[in-house]
C-alpha positions in Angstrom: 71.5 97.0 149.7 71.0 98.0 146.1 73.4 95.3 145.0 71.6 92.6 147.0 68.2 93.8 145.5 69.6 93.7 142.0 71.1 90.2 142.5 67.7 89.0 143.8 65.8 90.5 141.0 68.1 88.9 138.4 68.7 85.6 140.3 67.9 83.5 137.2 70.5 85.3 135.2 73.0 85.2 138.0 72.4 81.5 138.4 73.0 80.9 134.7 76.2 82.9 134.9 77.5 80.9 137.9 76.6 77.6 136.2 78.4 78.7 133.0 81.5 79.8 134.9 81.5 76.6 136.9 81.3 74.5 133.7 84.1 76.4 132.1 86.3 76.0 135.2 85.5 72.2 135.3 86.1 71.6 131.6 89.8 70.9 131.9 89.1 68.3 134.6 86.4 66.7 132.4 88.9 66.6 129.6 91.5 64.9 131.7 89.0 62.4 133.0 87.9 61.5 129.5 91.3 60.8 128.2 93.2 58.8 130.8 93.4 55.4 129.2 94.5 56.7 125.7 96.9 59.4 126.8 98.1 58.2 130.1 97.9 54.5 129.3 95.7 54.0 132.3 95.9 55.8 135.6 98.9 53.9 136.9 102.4 53.6 135.5 103.4 50.2 134.1 106.9 50.5 135.6 105.6 51.6 139.0 102.0 50.7 139.6 101.9 52.5 142.9 102.8 55.8 141.3 100.0 57.5 139.3 101.1 58.2 135.7 99.5 61.7 136.0 102.6 62.6 138.1 105.0 61.6 135.3 105.1 64.4 132.7 107.6 62.6 130.5 105.3 59.5 130.2 102.3 61.7 129.5 104.0 63.7 126.8 105.5 60.5 125.2 102.0 58.9 125.2 100.4 62.0 123.7 103.1 62.2 121.0 102.7 58.5 120.2 99.0 58.6 119.7 99.2 61.9 117.8 101.8 60.4 115.4 99.7 57.3 114.7 96.5 59.4 114.0 98.5 61.8 111.9 99.9 58.9 109.8 96.3 57.7 109.0 95.1 61.2 108.3 98.0 62.1 106.0 97.6 58.8 104.1 93.9 59.5 103.5 94.6 63.1 102.7 97.1 62.2 100.1 94.6 59.8 98.5 92.0 62.5 98.3 94.6 64.9 96.7 95.5 62.3 94.2 91.9 62.0 93.1 91.7 65.8 92.8 94.9 65.9 90.8 93.6 63.2 88.4 90.5 65.4 87.8 92.8 68.4 87.2 94.9 66.4 84.7 91.7 65.6 82.8 90.9 69.3 82.3 91.8 71.1 79.1 94.9 73.3 79.1 92.8 76.5 78.9 90.8 75.6 82.1 91.9 77.2 85.3 91.6 75.5 88.7 92.1 76.2 92.3 92.5 73.8 95.3 91.4 75.1 98.7 92.9 72.7 101.2 91.9 73.6 104.8 93.3 70.4 106.2 96.9 71.5 106.1 96.0 74.6 108.2 94.1 72.8 110.9 95.9 69.5 110.9 97.1 69.6 114.5 93.7 70.8 115.7 91.9 68.1 113.7 94.0 65.4 115.3 93.3 66.6 118.8 89.6 66.9 118.1 89.5 63.4 116.7 91.2 61.9 119.7 89.0 63.9 122.1 85.8 62.8 120.2 86.9 59.2 120.2 87.5 59.3 123.9 84.1 61.0 124.6 82.4 58.4 122.4 83.6 55.5 124.6 81.3 54.7 127.6 84.0 53.0 129.6 87.5 54.6 129.7 89.1 51.1 129.9 87.8 50.4 126.3 89.8 53.4 125.0 92.7 52.0 122.9 94.9 53.5 120.2 94.5 50.5 117.9 90.7 50.8 118.1 90.9 54.5 117.3 93.1 53.8 114.3 90.8 51.1 113.0 87.8 53.4 113.4 89.6 56.1 111.4 90.5 53.6 108.6 86.9 52.2 108.6 85.4 55.7 108.2 88.0 57.2 105.9 85.4 58.2 103.3 83.8 60.6 105.9 87.1 62.3 107.0 87.6 64.7 104.0 85.0 66.6 102.0 85.6 67.3 98.4 83.4 69.7 96.4 83.7 70.9 92.9 82.4 74.2 91.5 82.4 75.0 87.8 82.2 78.6 86.6 81.9 79.7 83.0 83.6 83.0 82.3 83.6 85.1 79.2 87.0 86.4 78.2 87.1 89.3 75.7 89.9 89.1 73.1 90.4 92.9 72.9 92.4 92.9 76.1 89.6 94.1 78.3 87.7 92.0 80.7 
């Protein structure tokens, strides 16, 4: 009786918890529904149109790998271009200047690729419009926004008597 009374008194909170748990449980389904055309190449296999591709793990993995490789190539090319610009700035420094490059992209590269693919698929209103070539062209078109470069200059005094 006490449990029922406590649930009734906190029904708004209980409702929020139930909704949150339901959303979390449905999130994988939502993810799958948003990605079929890109990852699965549509919902039917090209070789056997009567067999849904979602039942063909080999085709799913091959498609995911193919899209990931193409996105990775674009990101790596643009990342290398940014690193080249940074290296040119470093080369222009005097020999006494110290520098440090903090490159978070290498750490999160696989995550970034999956996030880009997911965001692209969520961006499209119609799943039939989702195409790898369109994703690649969008990445190339917006390459200036993919990487952030910031520069910080600090002046430090170095004492010559061996003490800092």
